[in-house]
FIRO-381717 format. One record per residue: residue in one letter; z, y, x of N, C-alpha, C, O in turn. Coordinates in steps of 0.02 Angstrom, whole numbers, plus 50000, padded with zeros to 5 digits. Example, Ala and Ser with C-alpha at 12.3 -4.5 7.8 and 13.67 -1.06 7.14 Angstrom:
% residues 2
A503904971650660503904977550615503904983550660504234983450712 S503544988850642503574994750684503945000250645504025005750670 
This chain:
% residues 309
M626476387152040626496391452099626746387452160627246383852154 M626416387952216626596384252276627256386952304627366392952309 T627706382252322628336384052353628216387152421627836384452461 R628526392852434628406396352496628986395652546628916397352604 Q629566393252523630126392352568630566386552544630556384752486 I630946383852591631376378152575631956377952624631876379752683 K632536375752601633126375052644633246367552654633246363652606 V633356365652717633406358552734634016357352779634166361252823 F634356351752766634926349552806634746343152842634446338652813 A634926342652906634836336452944635496334752980635806339153009 P635706328452977636376326653002636406325553078635896324453111 A637006325753103637146323653172637016316153177637036312553127 T636886313953238636726306953249637066304353313637266308153356 I637126297753316637366294353376636796290153402636556285553368 A636566291553463636026287653493636296282253538636846282753565 N635896277053546636036271153588636516266253554636406260153555 V637056268853523637556264653488637766258853533637726253053513 G637976260353593638176255253640637586252553678637306256053721 P637376246353664636866243053706636146245153692635696243153729 G636016249153639635336250453618635026256653647634816261053610 F635006257253713634746263253746634036264853722633576260753731 D633956270653693633306273253669633016269453610632476271153587 I633356264253586633056260353531633506259853469633276257653416 L634146261853474634596261653416634896268553405635046272153453 G634996270253342635336276453324635616276053254635396271853215 L636096280353239636386280553172636506287753151636586292153193 A636506288753085636626295453057637336296053032637616291353003 L637636301853044638296303453016638206307352952637666310052938 K638726307752912638686311852851638766319152868638466323452836 N639166320652919639286327452941639506327253014639756322153036 P639416332653051639116339053032638356338553031638086333053035 G638016344253026637296344353027637026351353037637396356253034 D636376351753050636036358153056635666359752992635436355252957 E635616366152976635246368252916634736373652936634886378052976 I634146373052909633636378152921633356380652855633336376952805 L633146386852855632756389652800632066390952830631986395052875 I631566387552804630886388152831630436391252778630426389052721 K630046396352799629616399952753628896399852779628776400352839 M628426399252734627726400252751627586407752749627806411252704 T627216410152799627066417352803626316418452797625916413752801 G626126424652788625426426352776625016427352838624416428552833 K625326426852897624946427752959625126422253008625686419553005 P624676420453053624806415053101625396416753146625576422553156 G625686411453173626246412353219626896409453191626966408653131 I627356407953236628016405153218628556409953241628586411853299 T628986411853194629546416353209630196412353203630316409253151 I630616412553254631266409253254631816414453247631856419153287 I632236413653196632806418153185633446414053190633536409253152 N633886415753236634496412053248635066414753205635276420453214 R635316410553159635906412253119636516408353142637006407753105 S636486405553202637006401053227637496404653272637356410153296 P638076401553283638556404453331638376402853403638736404853449 Y637826399253414637626397353481636986401053501636586402853458 L636906402353565636306405553590635726400553587635776394953612 L635176402753557634576398653552633966402753572633946408753558 P633476399753605632876403653623632476405553562632406401553515 S632206411553561631796413853505631056412453517630656412753471 D630876410853579630186409153595630026402253566630356397353584 P629536401753521629366395253491629206389753542629326383853529 A628936391653599628776386753650629386384153687629346379153723 A629956387453679630576385553713631106383253664631666381753684 N630946382953600631416381053547631146374653515630556374253499 V631586369653505631346363353478631016364153410630526360653394 C631266368753369630956369953303630236372253311629786369753276 G630116376853357629446379253369628996374053399628406373553380 V629266370053445628856364953479628606359653430628026357853431 V629056357153387628846351853341628386354553287627926351053265 L628496360653266628056363653216627366364953245626856363853212 Q627336367253307626696368253340626306361653346625696361453338 A626666356153360626346349653365626036347553299625486344853296 M626396348753244626146347153178625516351253161625016348653139 L625566357753173625006362253156624386360653198623826361053174 K624496358853261623926357053304623586350853278622966350453278 H623976345953255623686339853227623276341253165622776337953152 L623496346153125623146347953063622596353053076622216354753030 N622546355453138622066360753154622176366753107621706369553080 S622816368553099623016373853053623316379753090623656378953141 N623176385753066623486391853094623986394853045624136400853048 Q624256390752999624756393052952625356395852989625596392953038 G625606401552966626186404652996626836402552963626846400852904 F627376402553002628036400652976628586405053005628526407553061 E629116405952966629736408852990630276403652981630336400552928 I630676402553034631206397553032631876400953048631966403653102 Q632336400753000633016403153011633456397053024633486392452983 V633806397053081634186391253103634936392653098635196397453127 L635286388353060636016388453058636266381953087636306376753053 K636426382253151636606376153188637366375153187637746379453207 K637566369253161638276367553159638456361753206639036359753210 I637946359053240638066354053291638006357553358637476360253375 M638526357453396638526361053460637996358353507637986352253519 P637556362553533637056360253581637386356953642637896359253666 G637086351453665637356348053724637956343853710638296341653757 S638116342453647638706338553631638586331053634639066327153637 G637956328953634637806321853631637796319153560637836313053550 M637746323553511637736321453441637076323253406637056324253346 G636556323753446635896324853416635776331853391635456332753339 S636016336853426635936343753404635206345753400634976348253348 S634836344853454634126346653453633736342353404633266344753373 A633936336053398633586331553352633666333653279633196333253240 A634256336053261634376338153192633936344153175633626344253122 S633896349053220633476354853207632746352853203632376355353161 A632536348453248631836346153248631676342353184631146343453154 A632136337953163632016334053103631976338453041631546337652999 A632436343253036632436347852979631796351852976631526353152923 T631556353953035630946358153037630326354253015629946356652973 V630226348253043629626344553025629636342352952629126342252919 F630236340652927630296338652858630146344552811629766343852763 G630446350352826630346356152784629616358452784629346360052732 A629316358752843628616360752847628156355952811627676357952778 N628316349552817627916344452782627946345252707627446344552672 E628536346852682628616348052609628206354052588627866353852537 L628246359452626627906365652607627146364752610626776368052573 M626906360352654626186359252661625936353352620625406350452634 S626326351452568626136346152520626106339252553625676335252535 R626556337952599626676331352628626056327952658625856322652635 P625756331052708625186327652740625386321852784624966317752803 F626036321352801626256316052847626796311752815627186314052774 S626816305352836627346300752815627976302152856627956305852905 L628546299252835629166300152872629106297452943629366300352991 T628766291752951628676288853017628276293553062628436294453121 E627756296553034627366301353073627786307453091627706310253145 L628236309453046628676315153061629146313553119629306317953159 V629356307253124629776305153181629406306453246629706308853295 G628766304753247628366305853307628326313153327628386314853386 F628236317653277628216324853292628896327353315628946331153363 A629426325253280630096327553297630306325353367630676328853400 A630056319553389630226317053456629956321653510630206321653566 Q629436325653494629176330353544629686335753561629686338453616 G630136337153514630686341753529631166338853579631466342453618 E631246332153578631676328853627631376329253697631746329253747 R630716329453700630406330353766630616336953797630736337353857 L630666342153755630886348653779631616348453801631796351353852 A632026344853763632746344753777632926340153836633386341653874 S632566334553843632776329553893632226327353940632356323853988 G631606329553926631046327453969630706321153944630176319353970 V630996317853894630716311553868630706311953791631216313753762 P630136310253758630106310653685630406304453651630046300653619 H631066303453659631386297653628631546298953555631606304753534 A631616293653516631676294253443632336291653415632416291153355 D632816289753459633426286753433633906291753402634396289753371 N633776298153409634136303253370633736305753311633986305953255 V633106307553322632696310353268632556305053215632466306753156 G632526298653235632406293353186632946293053132632776293653073 P633576292153151634106292053099634196298853065634396299053007 A634066304453101634116310953068633626311553010633786314552959 L633046308553017632546308752963632646303252911632586304452851 L632786297152934632806291452889633506289852863633576286852810 G634026291952900634716290252881634896283252903634466279352923 G635546281652899635786274952916635696273152989635656277453032 F635656266653002635496263953068634746263153073634426261153025 V634456264753130633746263553140633636259953207634026260653254 L633106256153208632886252653268632186254953285631736254753243 I632086257253346631416258853370631166252753408631336251853466 R630756248653375630506242553407629996244053461629966240553511 S629606249353450629076251153498628956258653495629026261753442 Y628786261553552628606268553556627856269653556627616274853536 N627476264753579626746265453581626426258853562626336254353603 P626236258253497626296263353445627016263753419627406259153427 L627176269353387627846270353360627966265553303627606265553253 D628476261453310628666256553259629416257153249629806254753289 I629616260453195630316261953182630536258653117630186258953067 I631116255353119631356251453062632046253853043632496254253085 K632136255352979632806256952954633156250352937632876246152901 L633756249452962634136243252951634556243952888635086246952888 N634306240952835634646241552770635136235852760634956230452737 F635766237052778636286231952770636836234752726636896240752717 E637236230352697637776232352651638446231752685638826227052672 L638596236352727639236236452762639436243652775639066247452805 E640026245552751640266252352762640596252752831641026248852848 L640366257652869640656258852935640816266252944640486270552915 W641336267552983641536274352998641476275653073641506271053114 C641386281853089641286283753159641786289353178641846294353142 A642126288353233642546293553262642196296053325642006292053368 V642106302653330641766305553387642216310953417642476315253381 V642296310653482642696315653517642246319253567641936316053610 H642216325853561641786329853604642216333853652642516338853633 P642256331753715642646335553764642286341953784641676342253783 H642656347053801642366353453818642146353553892642406357253933 I641656349253905641326349053970640576348753958640366347353902 E640186350054008639456350153999639136344354036639256343154095 V638706340754000638286335554029637586336754002637466335853943 K637126338754045636436340054023636066333454013636096329054055 T635716332953957635356326853941634866324953996634826319154015 E634516329854021634016328454074634356325654136634096321054168 D634936328454154635306325954212635566318954200635556314754245 A635796317654139636066311054123635536305654125635686299854137 R634906307554113634356302754118634146301654191633936296254210 K634196306954231633966306554300634376301654342634116298654389 I635016300854324635436296454365635356289054349635636284854383 L634986287554296634896280554278634436276954327633986279954356 Q634576270654336634176266654383633516264554352633476263354291 D632996264054393632346261754369632326254254360631946251654319 K632756250654397632776243354393633486241054380633966244154404 V633556235654342634206232754329634186225354344633656222254338 P634746222354364634766215154376634606211254313634796213254258 L634256205754321634066201654263634676199454223634646199154162 R635226197754258635816195454222636096200854176636346199354122 D636046207254197636276212754154635806213754095636016215154040 A635146213054108634656213754054634776208454001634726209853941 V634916202354023635036196853975635656198253933635656197153872 K636186200853965636796202653927636636208153876636856207753819 Q636246213053897636096218653853635676216353794635806218453737 W635176212253806634756209653751635196205853701635116206553640 G635656201753727636096198053683636536202553641636666201153583 N636776208053672637216212653635636826216453581637096217453527 V636206218453595635806221853544635686217153485635786219053427 A635486210953500635366206053447636006204553409635996203853348 G636556203953446637196202453413637426208153368637696206853314 L637336214353390637536220053350637146220253285637446221153231 I636496219553288636086219753227636256213853182636296214653121 T636346207953210636536202153170637206203153137637296201453079 G637676206053174638336207353146638316212253088638696211453039 L637886217253092637816222053037637586218552973637866219752920 F637086214352979636816211052920637276205552893637286204252833 K637646202252938638106196952917638786199552897639226195752876 K638896206152905639546209252893640096206052935640666205152913 D639906204252996640356200853042640646205953090640336207653141 L641246208453074641546213653115641716211253186641656215053234 D641906204953192642056202253258641436202053302641456203653361 L640866200153272640246199953309640026206953329639786208053385 I640096211753283639936218753299640366221053358640116224253404 S641006219453356641466221553408641276218553475641276222053526 R641116212053475640926208753538640276211553566640166211453627 S639846214053522639176216253542639136223553562638646225653592 L639646227453544639636234653560639816235853633640306239153649 Q639406232953677639526233653749638866235553783638356232253772 D638896240653823638316243053861638456241653934638876244953965 V638106236753963638236234854033637746238154081637786237054142 I637276242254056636766245254099636846252754106636886255354162 V636866256354050636856263654052637566266654056637696271154096 E638026264054016638696266754014639046266854082639356271854100 P639006261454122639356261654187639106267154233639486269654275 V638476269154226638196274454268638396281354242638606285654281 R638326282254176638466288854147639206290354141639396296254137 A639626285254140640346286454131640626290954184641116294554172 M640326290854244640586295054298640496302454284640826306654316 L640066304254236639966311254218640496313854170640536319854157 I640906309254142641396311154092642096309654119642306303854119 P642466314754141643146313654166643586310254113643606312354056 G643936305054134644386301554088644056296754041644376294453994 F643416295254052643056290954004643416284253993643516282153936 D643606280954047643916274354040644556274654000644686270253959 A644956279854010645576280553973645446281853899645806279253856 V644946285853885644776287453815644516281253779644716279853723 K644086277553811643816271453781644376266353770644406263153718 R644806265653819645376261053813645826263053755646066258753718 A645936269553746646346271953691646026270253624646376268453576 A645366270953620645016269453557645086262153539645226260453482 L644986257753588645036250553575645746248453557645856244353514 T646226251453592646936249853578647126252053508647536248853475 A646816257553484646976260153417646616256353362646716257753303 G646186251553380645876247353329645136248353318644866245853269 A644796251953364644076252853356643716246253366643926241953404 L643156245553330642736239653339642416239753408642306234553439 G642266245753431641956246653496641886254053510641936258153464 S641756255753573641706262853591641226263453650641186259053693 S640866269053652640406270253707640226277653708640496281653669 I639756279453751639526286453756639046287853699638606283853685 S639136293553668638686295653614638066298953645638106304353675 G637496295553639636896298153670636986298653745637186293853778 S636826304453773636916305553844637586308653861637726310253919 G638026309553809638676312353820638656320053815638126322953804 P639236323153824639866320253846640296317253790640826314553803 S640066317753727640466314953673640516307353680640076304053706 I641066304753655641196297553654641296295653581641666298953545 F640966290353559641036288053490641396281453487641426277753536 A641666279953429641956273353415641806271553343641846275853299 L641646265353331641526262953263642166259753236642546256653273 A642286260753171642876257953138642676255553069642166257553041 S643086251153041642916248052977643136252052917642886250952862 T643606256652926643856260752871643966267952895643996269352955 E644026272452846644166279452864644846280052898644916283852946 R645336276452873646006276752902645996274652975646306277953018 N645646269152989645606266853058645246271953102645436273253159 A644716274953074644326279853112644756285953129644706288653184 Q645166288153081645606293853094646106292153149646236296253193 R646376286153147646866284153198646536283753267646826285753317 V645926281053268645556280553331645396287453359645466288653419 A645186292053316645016298853338645616302253369645556305653420 Q646206301353338646816304453365646986301553433647206305153478 A646896295053440647056291853504646586294253559646796295453616 M645946294953543645446297353592645586304553611645546306453670 E645746308553561645906315553574646516316153620646516320153667 H647026312153606647636312353646647486310253718647766313053765 A647046305353727646866303053794646516308553833646636309253893 F646086312353801645766317953835646276323453853646256326253908 F646726324853806647236329853820647656327853881647856332053921 N647786321353888648166318953945647786319954011648086320154065 Q647136320754006646716322254064646656329854075646316332054122 G646976333754031646926340954036646276343754009646056349154029 I645946340053963645306342053937645366343253861645566338753824 D645186349253839645176350753768644566347353736644066346053770 C644616345953672644056342553639644076343853564644576346153536 D643516342453532643456342653459643326335653434643046331453469 T643536334353373643436327653344643056327953278643106332853241 V642686322753266642326321953203642456314853178642416310053216 V642626314253114642686307753082642216307853022642276312052978 S641756303153021641236303052969641026295952955641016291753000 P640846294552892640536288052879639826287952908639506293252915 V639576282052923638866281352938638496282652873638626279252823 S638056287452873637726289652811637046286452804636636286552850 N636916283752745636266280752732635736286052718635136284552714 Q635946292352710635476297852696635366302052758635846303952792 G634746303352772634576307652827634446314652803634826317552765 V633886317552827633706324452809633626325152734633386320552700 R633826331052708633766332052635633676339452620633866343752659 I633386340752562633286347552538633936350052507634246346552467 T634146355952526634766358752499634656365352460635126368052431 G634036367752460633916373752422633196375952425633006380952396 
Protein backbone atom coordinates (compact mmCIF):
# COMPACT_ATOMS: atom_id res chain seq x y z
CA MET A 1 0.00 0.00 0.00
CA MET A 2 1.38 3.43 -0.94
CA THR A 3 2.31 5.68 1.98
CA ARG A 4 -0.07 8.62 2.12
CA GLN A 5 1.60 10.73 4.83
CA ILE A 6 4.98 11.27 6.41
CA LYS A 7 6.47 13.33 9.24
CA VAL A 8 9.78 15.08 8.52
CA PHE A 9 12.29 17.06 10.61
CA ALA A 10 14.74 19.59 9.16
CA PRO A 11 17.42 21.30 11.28
CA ALA A 12 18.34 24.91 11.84
CA THR A 13 21.34 26.10 9.85
CA ILE A 14 24.06 28.74 9.85
CA ALA A 15 24.61 30.38 6.46
CA ASN A 16 27.78 32.10 5.23
CA VAL A 17 29.87 30.75 8.17
CA GLY A 18 31.96 33.90 8.20
CA PRO A 19 33.60 34.52 4.82
CA GLY A 20 31.41 32.20 2.69
CA PHE A 21 28.58 34.56 1.69
CA ASP A 22 25.92 32.54 -0.16
CA ILE A 23 28.31 29.61 -0.69
CA LEU A 24 28.90 28.05 2.76
CA GLY A 25 26.46 26.71 5.33
CA LEU A 26 26.27 24.21 8.17
CA ALA A 27 23.56 22.21 9.90
CA LEU A 28 22.89 22.20 13.63
CA LYS A 29 21.53 19.22 15.54
CA ASN A 30 18.80 21.37 17.08
CA PRO A 31 16.45 23.18 16.96
CA GLY A 32 14.48 22.34 13.82
CA ASP A 33 11.13 22.49 12.05
CA GLU A 34 8.81 19.51 11.70
CA ILE A 35 6.06 19.00 9.15
CA LEU A 36 3.41 16.36 8.62
CA ILE A 37 2.71 16.14 4.90
CA LYS A 38 -0.21 14.18 3.45
CA MET A 39 -1.25 13.32 -0.08
CA THR A 40 -4.90 14.20 -0.66
CA GLY A 41 -7.49 13.06 -3.16
CA LYS A 42 -8.07 16.43 -4.79
CA PRO A 43 -5.74 19.04 -6.34
CA GLY A 44 -4.49 21.94 -4.28
CA ILE A 45 -2.18 22.60 -1.32
CA THR A 46 -3.53 23.19 2.18
CA ILE A 47 -1.26 24.74 4.85
CA ILE A 48 -2.16 24.14 8.51
CA ASN A 49 -0.12 26.03 11.09
CA ARG A 50 0.61 24.12 14.33
CA SER A 51 3.33 26.60 15.34
CA PRO A 52 3.45 29.33 17.99
CA TYR A 53 4.29 31.79 15.20
CA LEU A 54 1.99 33.44 12.67
CA LEU A 55 2.42 31.89 9.22
CA PRO A 56 0.55 32.59 5.97
CA SER A 57 -1.96 29.91 4.99
CA ASP A 58 -1.92 30.94 1.32
CA PRO A 59 0.37 28.43 -0.48
CA ALA A 60 1.64 31.21 -2.74
CA ALA A 61 2.81 33.19 0.32
CA ASN A 62 4.16 30.28 2.39
CA VAL A 63 7.57 28.74 1.64
CA CYS A 64 6.14 25.23 2.02
CA GLY A 65 3.52 25.94 -0.62
CA VAL A 66 5.96 27.71 -2.96
CA VAL A 67 8.51 24.91 -3.05
CA LEU A 68 5.86 22.21 -3.39
CA GLN A 69 4.22 24.10 -6.25
CA ALA A 70 7.62 24.28 -7.98
CA MET A 71 8.04 20.51 -7.67
CA LEU A 72 4.54 19.74 -8.93
CA LYS A 73 4.94 22.12 -11.87
CA HIS A 74 8.16 20.36 -12.90
CA LEU A 75 6.35 17.00 -12.77
CA ASN A 76 3.29 18.42 -14.53
CA SER A 77 1.29 16.96 -11.62
CA ASN A 78 -1.94 18.12 -9.98
CA GLN A 79 -1.47 15.90 -6.92
CA GLY A 80 -2.97 17.49 -3.82
CA PHE A 81 -1.22 17.85 -0.46
CA GLU A 82 -1.92 18.94 3.10
CA ILE A 83 1.02 20.28 5.11
CA GLN A 84 0.89 20.70 8.89
CA VAL A 85 3.77 22.89 10.08
CA LEU A 86 5.28 22.77 13.56
CA LYS A 87 7.93 25.47 13.48
CA LYS A 88 10.47 25.54 16.30
CA ILE A 89 12.93 27.91 14.62
CA MET A 90 11.76 31.46 15.12
CA PRO A 91 11.12 33.18 11.77
CA GLY A 92 13.58 35.99 11.09
CA SER A 93 16.16 34.67 13.55
CA GLY A 94 18.91 34.15 10.99
CA MET A 95 19.01 30.40 11.67
CA GLY A 96 17.39 29.16 8.48
CA SER A 97 13.77 29.10 9.60
CA SER A 98 12.24 29.32 6.11
CA ALA A 99 14.92 26.97 4.76
CA ALA A 100 14.09 24.26 7.29
CA SER A 101 10.40 24.30 6.40
CA ALA A 102 11.20 24.33 2.69
CA ALA A 103 13.68 21.46 3.03
CA ALA A 104 11.27 19.35 5.07
CA THR A 105 8.49 19.93 2.55
CA VAL A 106 10.41 19.01 -0.59
CA PHE A 107 11.95 15.97 1.10
CA GLY A 108 8.62 14.72 2.42
CA ALA A 109 6.80 15.24 -0.87
CA ASN A 110 9.61 13.53 -2.75
CA GLU A 111 9.34 10.49 -0.49
CA LEU A 112 5.57 10.30 -0.91
CA MET A 113 5.87 10.55 -4.70
CA SER A 114 8.42 7.67 -4.87
CA ARG A 115 11.53 9.88 -5.08
CA PRO A 116 11.42 11.39 -8.57
CA PHE A 117 14.19 13.84 -7.62
CA SER A 118 17.74 13.56 -6.22
CA LEU A 119 18.78 15.44 -3.08
CA THR A 120 20.67 17.97 -5.21
CA GLU A 121 17.56 18.59 -7.28
CA LEU A 122 15.58 19.05 -4.06
CA VAL A 123 18.05 21.76 -3.02
CA GLY A 124 17.15 23.64 -6.19
CA PHE A 125 13.41 23.44 -5.43
CA ALA A 126 13.87 24.36 -1.76
CA ALA A 127 15.91 27.42 -2.77
CA GLN A 128 12.78 28.81 -4.44
CA GLY A 129 11.37 29.27 -0.94
CA GLU A 130 14.34 31.49 -0.16
CA ARG A 131 13.36 33.67 -3.10
CA LEU A 132 10.06 34.29 -1.29
CA ALA A 133 11.81 35.03 2.01
CA SER A 134 14.70 37.16 0.77
CA GLY A 135 14.20 37.88 -2.92
CA VAL A 136 17.10 35.63 -3.92
CA PRO A 137 17.02 31.80 -4.32
CA HIS A 138 20.22 31.12 -2.34
CA ALA A 139 21.07 27.60 -1.15
CA ASP A 140 23.45 28.10 1.79
CA ASN A 141 20.65 27.32 4.26
CA VAL A 142 18.56 24.76 2.36
CA GLY A 143 21.72 22.90 1.29
CA PRO A 144 22.86 21.92 4.80
CA ALA A 145 19.24 21.48 5.94
CA LEU A 146 18.87 18.73 3.33
CA LEU A 147 22.38 17.26 3.25
CA GLY A 148 23.60 17.90 6.81
CA GLY A 149 27.10 18.91 7.88
CA PHE A 150 29.04 21.66 6.10
CA VAL A 151 28.17 22.32 2.47
CA LEU A 152 29.80 24.34 -0.27
CA ILE A 153 27.79 25.75 -3.16
CA ARG A 154 30.45 25.94 -5.87
CA SER A 155 28.02 27.18 -8.51
CA TYR A 156 24.39 28.26 -8.75
CA ASN A 157 24.02 27.94 -12.52
CA PRO A 158 24.23 25.05 -12.89
CA LEU A 159 23.71 24.14 -9.25
CA ASP A 160 26.84 22.39 -7.97
CA ILE A 161 26.67 21.65 -4.24
CA ILE A 162 29.27 19.66 -2.31
CA LYS A 163 29.02 18.21 1.19
CA LEU A 164 32.35 18.62 2.98
CA ASN A 165 32.99 15.28 4.65
CA PHE A 166 35.71 15.92 7.24
CA GLU A 167 36.45 14.23 10.58
CA LEU A 168 36.39 17.06 13.06
CA GLU A 169 33.87 17.64 15.82
CA LEU A 170 32.77 21.24 16.13
CA TRP A 171 30.21 22.98 18.31
CA CYS A 172 28.22 26.09 17.63
CA ALA A 173 26.96 28.74 20.05
CA VAL A 174 24.21 30.95 18.65
CA VAL A 175 22.69 33.97 20.36
CA HIS A 176 19.45 35.40 19.00
CA PRO A 177 18.76 38.95 20.22
CA HIS A 178 15.14 40.04 20.39
CA ILE A 179 15.40 42.52 17.54
CA GLU A 180 14.20 42.29 13.95
CA VAL A 181 16.40 42.25 10.85
CA LYS A 182 14.56 41.37 7.64
CA THR A 183 16.57 39.18 5.29
CA GLU A 184 15.53 41.21 2.26
CA ASP A 185 16.63 44.45 3.96
CA ALA A 186 19.94 42.90 5.01
CA ARG A 187 20.65 42.01 1.37
CA LYS A 188 19.66 45.42 0.04
CA ILE A 189 22.35 47.24 2.01
CA LEU A 190 25.17 45.15 0.54
CA GLN A 191 27.45 46.77 -1.98
CA ASP A 192 27.44 45.68 -5.63
CA LYS A 193 31.20 46.17 -5.88
CA VAL A 194 34.01 45.44 -3.44
CA PRO A 195 37.69 46.45 -3.52
CA LEU A 196 39.96 43.83 -5.04
CA ARG A 197 42.09 43.72 -1.88
CA ASP A 198 39.01 42.75 0.17
CA ALA A 199 38.00 40.11 -2.38
CA VAL A 200 41.49 38.59 -2.20
CA LYS A 201 41.29 38.45 1.61
CA GLN A 202 37.86 36.84 1.45
CA TRP A 203 38.94 34.20 -1.08
CA GLY A 204 41.90 33.34 1.13
CA ASN A 205 39.68 33.02 4.19
CA VAL A 206 37.20 30.72 2.43
CA ALA A 207 40.03 28.49 1.20
CA GLY A 208 41.69 28.59 4.61
CA LEU A 209 38.49 27.66 6.43
CA ILE A 210 37.84 24.64 4.23
CA THR A 211 41.49 23.56 4.41
CA GLY A 212 41.43 23.90 8.18
CA LEU A 213 38.36 21.69 8.44
CA PHE A 214 39.98 18.87 6.50
CA LYS A 215 43.38 19.24 8.20
CA LYS A 216 41.76 19.50 11.66
CA ASP A 217 43.77 22.68 12.10
CA LEU A 218 41.89 24.75 14.68
CA ASP A 219 44.32 27.65 14.43
CA LEU A 220 43.81 27.85 10.67
CA ILE A 221 40.03 27.68 11.12
CA SER A 222 40.24 30.49 13.66
CA ARG A 223 42.39 32.69 11.42
CA SER A 224 40.04 32.08 8.49
CA LEU A 225 36.72 32.78 10.22
CA GLN A 226 36.80 36.41 9.13
CA ASP A 227 34.33 38.16 6.86
CA VAL A 228 35.80 41.41 5.53
CA ILE A 229 33.02 42.15 3.01
CA VAL A 230 29.52 41.44 4.35
CA GLU A 231 29.90 41.53 8.14
CA PRO A 232 31.18 45.13 8.35
CA VAL A 233 28.08 46.32 6.48
CA ARG A 234 25.47 44.21 8.26
CA ALA A 235 26.93 44.68 11.74
CA MET A 236 25.35 48.13 11.91
CA LEU A 237 21.91 46.44 11.93
CA ILE A 238 22.73 44.58 15.18
CA PRO A 239 23.14 46.81 18.27
CA GLY A 240 26.14 45.72 20.32
CA PHE A 241 27.53 43.42 17.64
CA ASP A 242 31.16 44.34 18.23
CA ALA A 243 30.85 43.80 21.98
CA VAL A 244 29.16 40.42 21.52
CA LYS A 245 31.75 39.22 19.03
CA ARG A 246 34.56 40.41 21.28
CA ALA A 247 33.00 38.55 24.22
CA ALA A 248 32.82 35.34 22.16
CA LEU A 249 36.47 35.53 21.14
CA THR A 250 37.60 36.40 24.67
CA ALA A 251 35.69 33.37 25.98
CA GLY A 252 37.61 31.07 23.64
CA ALA A 253 35.58 30.87 20.42
CA LEU A 254 37.45 29.85 17.29
CA GLY A 255 35.64 32.64 15.49
CA SER A 256 32.36 34.53 15.44
CA SER A 257 30.20 36.30 12.88
CA ILE A 258 26.62 37.01 11.85
CA SER A 259 24.42 33.97 11.35
CA GLY A 260 23.00 34.31 7.87
CA SER A 261 21.53 37.79 7.53
CA GLY A 262 21.14 38.12 11.30
CA PRO A 263 20.23 39.21 13.84
CA SER A 264 21.62 36.04 15.44
CA ILE A 265 25.36 35.84 16.00
CA PHE A 266 27.16 32.48 15.93
CA ALA A 267 30.51 31.30 17.24
CA LEU A 268 32.34 28.05 16.55
CA ALA A 269 34.03 26.14 19.38
CA SER A 270 36.03 22.94 19.63
CA THR A 271 34.09 21.38 22.54
CA GLU A 272 30.65 21.53 24.12
CA ARG A 273 32.12 23.04 27.28
CA ASN A 274 33.78 25.83 25.32
CA ALA A 275 30.59 26.45 23.35
CA GLN A 276 28.56 26.78 26.56
CA ARG A 277 31.06 29.25 27.98
CA VAL A 278 31.04 31.26 24.75
CA ALA A 279 27.22 31.32 24.64
CA GLN A 280 27.07 32.67 28.19
CA ALA A 281 29.58 35.38 27.39
CA MET A 282 27.66 36.45 24.27
CA GLU A 283 24.38 36.46 26.15
CA HIS A 284 25.89 38.58 28.92
CA ALA A 285 27.24 41.05 26.35
CA PHE A 286 23.77 41.51 24.87
CA PHE A 287 22.25 41.96 28.32
CA ASN A 288 24.82 44.71 28.96
CA GLN A 289 23.37 46.43 25.89
CA GLY A 290 19.88 46.13 27.37
CA ILE A 291 18.85 43.50 24.80
CA ASP A 292 17.16 40.23 25.74
CA CYS A 293 18.18 37.17 23.79
CA ASP A 294 17.90 33.40 23.44
CA THR A 295 20.83 31.02 23.13
CA VAL A 296 21.39 27.73 21.36
CA VAL A 297 24.34 25.40 21.84
CA SER A 298 24.52 22.55 19.37
CA PRO A 299 27.07 20.35 17.65
CA VAL A 300 27.48 20.73 13.92
CA SER A 301 25.33 17.83 12.75
CA ASN A 302 26.29 15.57 9.89
CA GLN A 303 22.60 14.68 9.45
CA GLY A 304 20.19 16.95 7.69
CA VAL A 305 16.50 16.37 7.00
CA ARG A 306 15.11 13.07 8.27
CA ILE A 307 11.91 11.10 8.59
CA THR A 308 10.51 11.08 12.13
CA GLY A 309 7.20 9.33 11.63
